[in-house]
C-alpha positions in Angstrom: -6.5 44.2 -24.5 -8.6 45.3 -21.6 -11.5 43.1 -22.7 -9.1 40.1 -22.3 -9.0 40.6 -18.5 -12.7 41.1 -18.2 -13.5 37.4 -18.0 -10.9 36.6 -15.4 -12.0 35.0 -12.2 -10.7 35.6 -8.7 -8.6 32.4 -9.0 -7.0 33.6 -12.2 -6.0 36.9 -10.5 -4.6 34.9 -7.6 -2.6 32.7 -10.0 -1.3 35.8 -11.8 -0.3 37.4 -8.5 1.4 34.3 -7.2 3.2 33.8 -10.5 4.4 37.4 -10.5 5.6 37.0 -6.9 7.6 33.9 -7.7 9.0 35.6 -10.8 10.2 38.7 -8.9 11.6 36.7 -6.0 13.4 34.4 -8.3 15.0 37.4 -10.1 16.0 39.0 -6.8 17.5 35.8 -5.4 18.9 34.7 -8.8 17.1 31.4 -8.6 16.4 29.9 -12.0 13.8 27.3 -10.8 11.8 29.9 -9.0 11.8 32.2 -12.1 10.7 29.2 -14.2 7.8 28.4 -11.9 6.7 32.0 -11.8 6.9 32.4 -15.6 5.0 29.1 -16.1 2.2 30.2 -13.8 1.9 33.5 -15.6 1.9 31.9 -19.0 -0.7 29.3 -18.0 -2.9 31.9 -16.5 -2.7 34.3 -19.5 -3.3 31.5 -22.0 -6.3 30.3 -19.9 -5.0 26.7 -19.8 -4.5 24.8 -16.7 -5.3 21.6 -14.9 -8.7 20.9 -16.4 -9.1 17.8 -18.4 -10.7 19.5 -21.4 -7.9 22.0 -21.7 -9.9 25.1 -20.9 -11.1 26.0 -17.4 -14.0 28.1 -18.6 -17.3 27.1 -20.0 -19.1 28.8 -22.9 -21.9 31.2 -22.0 -25.4 29.8 -21.8 -27.7 30.5 -24.6 -31.4 31.3 -24.0 -33.7 29.6 -26.4 
């Protein structure tokens, strides 16, 4: 499980923190849309899918020949 977070970028950590913030604030204020946005950000970050056209925002490692 810890190797899963090894390839995270700074943007991924920021998205995770913002999603967690929205999730907690939505629960505290009892706002369903805010909870939904926070949960969606967390799920998209953890599944490594996002706004890239290819579906994945990371590229495979370069191979030396």
